Steps between C-alpha positions, in 0.01 A plus 500: 500500500779664299853588605646798312854624479499879525748772428705594806396866483133424554535279807805653664373854475165405651669296766677814619173689537330515839212258576557293188452127551782299339565133459837355580617475140533843344471358149196270526136595531210256532178585314177301531334507158196314629406830666523719193152651484258303721416739782246766585432753772154342533665179623717680757805468275717788389567526123849626587599148607465391136753568228283623215285754693818622667667549162198693372515726804872560450445584132220741592700669774804538275304655214298723734810628681667586171185667366457716811869594500486583131209742548675661795821554301334603173455870596880519535553355152669185630468189279332166565824312564573705812146438622544126447820489704368728774170310518688174557716657771197646681330158506804345666651528848585863431135596562197269471657175614623662820147449630524204741384173347433645155818363343426137599134538407533649149852395402568171681807308396290220350356742243835573343492200271212640294629857537831390351330331205268792419761772547753306290241464224429871520867591486551267201233686307641831623838412350324386184333842476836666565636315198198579282519870585873517423592589144827317431537698177583794722851356499535624142437858616780501755749772409845568637346759732235267644752217527740715698223630728369149561842351568615769743162493678603155622880529504524815714270380782663158489843653552380733776300246698741208461793722590323627810389151604855363471627797698235438766600133523864599536435716804239280667631392840181349648506119452127479588413697187727310263210325322312828452811677376585216260162553330578864421662430157186312392279782627725745314459310173123467544462874559702580185277317252252661258187334361371601157143394579487705820642811330255451212211459745576821687558694178157391384337586833664845496387541135841581363569171323446656154705810570852542372655438841265205552633330186858556612415355842342193339801422282744572783310283749500218245880512501504523880271198524727293278795589723296431813379168363857388441591586860193336657508188281868435555456546877204263519656231281829522688326461835297205368814331366663531845824639358524212250609650166379203296152514657496876439558458125262204496222723636579762235479233229164380631373859490622549142343171388168587663503853353573354156208257528259777599624762252565273202230233531215569744463872436521503119272195479227662710532837326480333159189317610348824629577682177336238280208439733407862559566643156484857630191436716481574875647245737259213568436326829661177380819683405517661843463162672783357292724792594415468869584131492829586330579743785446226759703246300785748453520532878488123544774427247714785629479358850579154360820641350603621845416864423282746688133425441442859385768490231289299255191726505722809473684359200178388335350845551802666340451319169135611474473831314396777738212722400206412275362265408647214705689676777224750580235226508705293744564798728134596492390147595763440767556841657206507742510134603876518555531836679179487704437129569821297486775752574345634824595171667860560398490840667325353803778241537755773452331725756476220757878466485556872567476603864611857557470459877757221500743718306781659699596857416863398460421244231253732328741792475779271383288363216356846435851634459585244231163546330550877485858451382375270223226745401750785502733294281222434247406867502861610467586251226195582289506878552872559440501277195190677363662840556814385318271405207372862479165430665342806671577520870141466620440199273821337621394541864156352430656211309716427804185483715334264253783248533455474879150347493452164671198269500373144495804361317736630767272378779504151354880517485508597868268208575730264313800629695312444824399148399862419417588640845729760343325767705308478827146597592594848615703578189214372281245724674734798481571450128129468419405809699781699342387400149141594583584838652765588240281428198208685658708811567647503150152452346387811691810707420536434125178681390627811681819497292374389162194584295527373139246756378745783582701431189201600283484847645611781272392336174256774399402580146484139376167555331342495156408868531864602548654265241628641173261483204721310258674258733480133578204409720603248764220304664519227763205261466430271796315174438361268767333243276423431133159671527678834550679479166224595246405823678863597556589453133174670406613817683857482369377476143320833536827685572600502130880472492697690234864517394537825694314361803536120526367302794715290734283251688640330807264212578518368856319173570445491876458172688375499857740326734445373851682697766860412593559324170781626278382774262601520137533783250649422162488612141365223280659495155413148386137408570552148365745422778298610797561316826230300678416786733449750216354281225163677531664813359551348153159589344511849652848570365398358161200737483715806568763382251233469232386852586861615456536326162179656368640851542804472272768607746304790651430300816758315707394251767724391788337229713582459869383245755450575868425242770444673834252542787223760451647713778822554301383471138525877462876486558547311172273746322696797632837345422412454133330842482812671633752303296309542174379857559133426435242778496202275567432182697186313396363256759183287492237567764466225760123469436320375190153624413206353312354698211232615744758638743488226765829360630554134406865460597709679760860420594542676830868413521566704184326801654811548711719509190265747327498737795878488545553587133256791523661633817867474409547464122780716352286585195138528396268202547201373300263240648338276241148385587344209309122483469335182382640236266817620334550504128747270335819644361394419144175696544687797639747526217235437237261767624698816549312687227200541732674550834364786709694668783365763742686720749307649794646833623388672820826662608814428696846354441372148437254621237784692336699176488202319348489777240871450426435128449212584267732725300710190423190345341413785265750392237321171439248527214317185612416651840206733547587709804248709692599742778212580733550790740255540784486867604379622837199731472608747766791698640812315614662595833834681474694190611410329172610785268859388444384149422231628265763702310710186457192311383423765240859501374494121458162511325610783272813308398293188435247687286784646297644153441169353380414796279408360159496141627166348399555204736510717812209688655457733796186599678397651831226412746381718789418365847425659836578209730572131524154405376560703183837331449336157537240598240773595252675168556181307431489652151808292415291182494654234274671756277868439573752218508739683735432782745795688654450692826715664766510342844514806729340842480492818704413482870128553576438537126136612437471275194553197729276605787289208619707246305803453723296327774413211267857454375572136592816453293728780616774385262283606203392838631141623492447510122694180433300312763170623355593389150645164608192402703243652264229296325493706178849465346496139380849353466674838475858502630566769763845656531552702820807726486699648787771756432824477695495816712578613854158363602372846579158400368303256697302224343 
């Protein structure tokens, strides 16, 4: 037999529910641990009378309710967090537990001991993940504009809500409502706070975290969170000190001492050990166990210092570098178990305390008024400040909406206020429902106001075909991993820079980041001083720097590093492309092929990034396809005298762009270039005539340029249909190191008849897919080019 002291909220709330059996003491619960698991339906004993089977059922119900709610909300584009909160509410007395007898059967008061332990563990790891996913170096990017926006996003609602609450208290004449009215200033302060993690989460879910306005919102919410933390911490410590100034400062000192121990001793010691143990290798199981133990111990020692048990894990998570390799590995290992196994019990407990049927309309509308006033204050403070900083009106309005989001952090604050009896049950339910409805409405409204892809409209003509002949060629090269480097440099080396036409290479190393973590885009000038999260970029940057040095000032390389989710990777690509005025973006294909054409590696998450770049890029795009084992950099640079490049031309804007890229290669004496035109043996319909004229003009200009060049050849092949085109392609067997093709061609093109049905990789087009998956090209590199046009041609 065990007697457990429980939090007042758990017992008192359930004691107020109908048909709930309570013991006389509202703080003590008796649990018989001799009956933990020994029961069976075959012995006329219900498993629900035992603690462990009951806990397993509660875990299953919580996860299932959230999963069902998530799938119901997904068509509306609402994120997981809203589904988690709503799922918990629906399991409680607001819906499911209104069934007579179900509350005492599934959620009896005796089960709350284990529920408390499991949900607390889950919330500890949730706060740890919050810390891991927060990039504290974002503080260095805070500008005067973002500081002002962040400060006024908290100050304006605080002034409005506190002023209104004091005015309400002044005119309250009902003595029976004095306690409720006295809580209004605390409700006003709670509704005025902004959480960086919640704003970051919603920005990621709405896929705008890498946009320009998303970066401003991140920096601004960081400032708002610092201001909010000061308000919340001072309130909590002052209430714990019971108006004793010496105890107040004593608590602050304990917090500073604990933070110093974690940040200056525990954290650096563990990170140093990880660095020397791993040596650049993936995180091992033993390292993960050590980190998990450290999370639990940080909670234990934080609680021992008289601090909130979640403060230690949060602080420990903050000192771990977000992103790869350590931060991403931890998020990957903990995300599912935390969000889908442990955290559901937190939302179940939360939902059981929310009873919408016990909520009076008077209380709800009173709290709703202050919640709306707080949200309006955040919106007003952020929007007006953004407008005063010369931000476009639409962006300023959207930024104001971003700052109004509420989530799990706010719900836990409401729970803490309820536990401290600052607010009552009705006010708690009203505040939670208001946060749920408000965030859901804003999440639905924002996409209607803001589409980050709109800012790329109107950037026509950013192509190789339309660039001046003797001008600097600017290319953005995207790299996902070291294996992409040899082929990328291989292609760049064929573009033969000159004094009249140098090459500016902007190399972007792209790391995949788990959702809701803080993204990063930075220019890396000193590869020897890379941070932990970007140390893997060093050999890649070194390779491109060597390539730059070998071209005697004709090539300049500017390395960048991007850490972002696949859904928003393209935003970093577009930002650099626009700022630097690039004519071509080169991205690696998300699949890798054997020499025989079979796929041996496919990163489906990067398919999203590839497709977004193709759909929205402000300039031309080239997809780089690796086949087989890649050459080393030394072999590439040592063997240019025998390098063979072929360009396949059928017709269309993309083939014209491929021809323009080939024209950049004709000046290199070490490159043997062959242009192969496949001509249709028949009469073209009238709708193709304008395109055919453009094709002939491009081909005529190219032939003029290569006249007298012994390293460039041109020949024509005739075909009647897709089978003839395939036959021509098979003649290329093992002859070329690089083959350049266009991605899209004319609609219902006779030369592709019968081939489009077997096109599995739409990103490569019909010809590119055939060449990439062929069994006759060896380790030839395929470069699939798409011209930036008005997308009048279909692919």
